[in-house]
N, C-alpha and C positions, 0 to 999 in steps of 0.2 A: 355539407362540408366535405371537402376533398380528403380522402384518407391519406395519412402521412406515409412516406416511404423512407424508412430509416435503415442505414447500413451500420454494421459494426465490423471493423477490420481488426484483425489480430495477426501481427507478424509472427510467423511460425518459428519457435525456438530462437527468438531474436538474437540474444547475446551469442549463442553457439553458432548461429547462421552467419553472423558478421565475422566471427573468428575464422570460420571455414572459408569465408570469402577472401580474407586477407592472408590466410595460410592454407594454400591448396593441399599441403601435406596432411592436413587434418581430415580431409574429405573421405567419407566412407569408413572412418574409424569412430568407435565410441568416444565421445568428447564431453567433458564437463568444464564449464567456466567456474573457477574456484576462487574464493577469497584468499587472502594472504595466510598460508599455514604458519608462517613464522610468528605472526601476531595472533595466532589462535582463531583466525577468521577462515579456517579451512573448511568452509561449508559450500556445498554445491549451490551456485546461484542460477545456473541454467544448464541444460543438457540437450544433446541432439537426439534424433530418433534412434540411432544405433545404440546409444547409452540407455535410452528409455526401454529398449527391448530387454535389457537386463534388470529392469525395475529400479534403475537409478532415479532418485527423485530429488526435486528441489528441496534444499534443507538438509539433505544427507551430509553427515560429516565425511571428510576425506577417506577415513579408514573404512567406513561402511560402503562407500561407492567402490573402493578398490576390492572389497570383499565380494560385492555383487558382480563386479566386472574387472577381473585382474588385468585386462589389456586396455583399460580406459586411459585416455590421454587427458591431462589437466592443462588448462590454459588460464592465465591470469586475466582479470577483466580489464577492458580498455573502454572506459566510460566515454571518453572523448569521441571514439568511433561510433558508439551506440547513440550518443546525442546527435552526432552529425547525420546518421542515417534516419533517425527519428524525425529530424527537421526536414530532410529531403523528402521523406514520405509524405509529410504533412503539406509540403509545397505542391505535391501532385494532387492531393485531396482538394486543395484550395482552388484548383482549376475547374472543379466540378460543382463546388458549393462553398459559400462562406460560413455555413453552419457546420463547424468541425469542433468536436469536443474531445480532448485527449483523456484517456483513462490509463495513466501510466505512460512509459516510454513507447510501448509496443502496441497499444490499442487506442482506437478512436471510434467515436460515433460520428456519422455524417447524416444530415437531413438533406436528401436529394429530391424532395417533393417538388420543388420548383425548377428542377433541372431536367426533368424527363423529356420535355419538348425538344431540348437540344441534344441530349445524349442517349435517349432511349429509356427503357424500363429500369427498375431498380436492379434486376438481374443483369441487364446489359451493362450498366455502369459498374457493377461489382466485378463482372468478368473482365471488363476493360482495365479496371484498376489492377487486378491480379496480373494481367499480362504486362502492363506497363512497369509495375514495381519489379517484377521478375527480370524484365529485359533491361531496364534502366539502372536498377540498383543491385541486382544479383541476389535478392532475398525473396522468399515467397510469403504470401499472405492468405489467410482464410477469411471469408466475408460472409456475414449473416445479413439477410434482407428480410425486413418485416415491417409491421405497422406501428411498432413502438420499440423503445430502446432495450427493454428487458428481453424480448423475444429475438431481437437482432443479435444481442450478445449470446443468447442460447444457440442461435444458428451458427455463429462463427466457431463455437466450440464443438459442434456436432460432427463436422467433417474436416480432417486435417491430414496432411498439409495441402495448401494450394487448392482450395475448393470454395464453391459458392453454395450456400444453403438458403432456400427461400421458405419462410413460414408465413403463409397467407392468413388473413383474418378469417376467411371462410372455412379454414380447415385446421386452425392451430391446435384444437383440442386433440385431434388424432395424432399429432406430432409431439406436442409439448407435454400433454397430460400423462403420457406413458413414461416420462423420464423420472429418475429418482429425485426426490425433493431437494437434495443438496446440490443439484445442478442449477437451481434457481439463484440468481444473483442475490447476495446478502444473506443467504442461508449458510452461516458459518458453522464451525464444529459444535459450538455450544448449543446453537439454535437447532441444529440437526439432531443432536442428542435428545433435546426436549421434545421435538416433534415425533421422533421414533417412539419415545415412551408413551406418547398419546396415540400410537397406532397410525401415524401419518408417515408413509414411506414414499409416496409418489406425489408429483405435482397435482395429479387428479385428486388424491386424498385431501391435499391442502385446499384446493379450489372448492371442494364440496363440504368443507368444515364450516360450521357457524362462525362468522367473523367475530362475534362477541366472545365466543369461547377462546378464539385465538388472541383477542385483546386481553382476556383474563390470564392466559398462559404466558404471553410474550410482550404484553404492553402494546403501545400504539404500533410498534413494528409488526405485530401479528396481523393487523388489519392491512397494513401496507403490503405484506407478503401475499395475503389473500387477493388483493387487487392485482398484484403482479401475475399470480397464477391464473386469474380469470381474464387476462388480457386488457386490464383497465389502466395500465400505466399511461399517463399523459405528459410525463416530464419532458420538457423541451431539450433540444440539442443546442448548446450555447453557441454564440457567434464566435468565429475564429478570431476576431479582433477584440473580443471582450476579455477583460482581466479575470483570470481564474480566481474564484473565491477560495481563500485559504480557510479550511475548516478545522484543521488541527496543525499543531507544530510539535515536533518531537525529535528524539534522537535515541539511538540504541547502540550497544557495543557488545562484542564478544570479548571477554576479558583475557588478559595474558595468562591467567591461572584460574583455577576454580576458586570461587569465593566461599569461604568456610566460616567466617566470623562476622558478627554484626558490624565491626569496624570496617571490614572490607566492603560490605554492602553500603554503609554510609558514605564512604569515600566515592564509590562509583556512582551512587545516586546523586551525590552532590555535584560531581562533574557533569553528569547528564542534565541535571536541573539547571545548572548555570548556562549550559548550551541553549536549552529551551527558553530560559528567561531572557537571554541576550537576543534571541531571534524574535521573541514577542515584542521587545522594545524596538527592534529594527523595523518590524512590520506594523507597529502601532496597535497591538492588541493586548487585552487582558484575558484571563480565562476563568471559568467557573469550576471546571472539573479537571482533575489530574488522573491520568491512567498509567499504570505500570504494566510491563510484561516481564515475566520471569521464565527462563528456561533452565532446568536443572541439568546435571551431567548425565542424566538418562534420557535427555531430549524431551522431557515432558514440558509443555508450554501452557501457561495460564496468563490471563489478563484480568486485572481488577481496577476499579476506579472509585473515586470518592470526590465529594464536593468541598471546595474551599468555603470557609465561613464567610469571607468577604472576597468577591472576585478581585484578583490582582495578578501580577506577573513577576513577583519577586522570587528569586532562586531559593531564598530561605523558606518561604511558604510552600513552594512546590516540592522541595526536597524533604521537608518535614512530613508533608502528607504522603509523599511517595514512600518514605521509610515506614510510616505508620501502616500503610497498605501492605507493605512487605511483611511486617511483623504479624499482621493478622492472617496472612495467607501462606506463610512459609511452611514447608514440609520437612525442614531441617536437612535437606539434601544439599550437597555442594552446588553452587550456581555457576552455570556456564555463560549466560548472557542476560542482560537487563535492558529494558527500555523505559523511557519516561516520555509521556505525551501530554500536552496541554489541549484540552477540548472545551467545547461550548464557548468559543471565542466571541468577543465583542470589541468594537473599537474603543481604544483607551480614551478617546475624546469625550465619550459619554460619561466618564467618571467625574463626579462632582466633589469639590473639596468639602471636607467635613471637620467639625470640631470634636467629634467623638474620639476618645483616647485610642481605641484600636485602629481607627482609620488613620489618625495622625501618625501612629507608630509605623503603619504600612507605608505611608508617604515618605517618612524619613528613610526607611529601608530602601524604598524605590530610588530616592535621590542618591543614596550611598552606592547602590549597584549601578546606577547610570554613570556615576563618576568613575567606577571601576571599569565600565565598558570603555570609556574614553581613554583611560590609561592603557588598557590592554590593546586598543586599536592603535595607539601610538607606539607603545614600547613592547608589545607582544603579550600573549595570553598569560604567560607565567610571571609577568612583572608584578602582579598582585595576586596573592593566594591566601586562602583561609588556613589557619593553623592545622586544622584537620588534614588538609591535603599534603602537608609536609611530613606526615607520619609514614607515608608509603609512596615513594617516588614512582614505583612501577605502575600503580593504579592511578595516581594523580597525574600521570603523563597524558591522560585523555584530554586533548585540547578542545575546549568547548566551542571554539570557532571553526573546527574542522569536522567533517562528516564521517565519524567512525561508525559506520552502519553496515548492516548485512545487505539490505536492499536500498540502493541509492536514492530511490524516490519515496522512501517510507516516511520521511519527516514532513512531507506535505501530502494532504489528501483531501 
């Protein structure tokens, strides 16, 4: 069987690069793309290399970025331009293969296994893509080339900006295994902490750990990570024409003031849950799991999730579980931002009618909320509101049909 040739392309400092492209006066200066500080969304969404040299990081609040780099320039985000350039880049990719899988606005996997007879080796294609994107669109891209998606992604992260990195199957261990374990895709902060406690610091350590031990520590994801570390990833690159599978639906907000009371939390979670619920109905899904994210005013971030007793998509069920998760995990510090996400989705078509009282109650709630959706679509979101939302106009102004989010792609993944 022919070995696959997978590319992972990563547009360098994408938002900041696009801003510098349209504003030459920003070039050469430390720059950060910042959310709206007037609405308390003053958080760094992206930064250029000049700002990175001062240790400015994505997620830093405005004041922290200014403290690190007093001369930093802040630019508001222009998502229409980012979407435009993302689309144009993907059109270039489509000239080389129809197997292009987006990973956010600025990253894509490409399977060019069947394209080498026309365009040369994987490295040749990667180098040509870099030159074309820089010349035609004015932004740079780093590309990883490997025999699977995980190592291609690692390669694109290893050399930046504007570089090609090849990780061959015959020598991946001498390149990949030396890296810290958190460089591996899907090793997040919590998983990284657990692995460190077990003495696993490098990808080499992970690859040589008994997979059954990893299953015991991390569940089935432990075995998946072991496979990744050993170069056993076989996941395909989806076809460019295929409809992306929506795995989660969510919304998040940075609030106009610190949330200090349970009432504040309830109002905000209700608004977010109504947003999630409306989108689930729009896309025809129900969910089994609800996940919340909490960031306090010291920028500590946690995520927690819980199962619904009966899979559904009502805002009432989602908000009640979200609030319960908050109460179990609060540290009593003022809250800066919250998120609500519906996970473990399945098509609503699969739900069967039932005579059980609990299910009938859910069905009535679903019918009520669907009717509210129709009224809001016709007369505006604020035409129908719960009494709770009327107790605090500032917090209840979060429109469930708008995307009040820190990262604009975060509600689909």
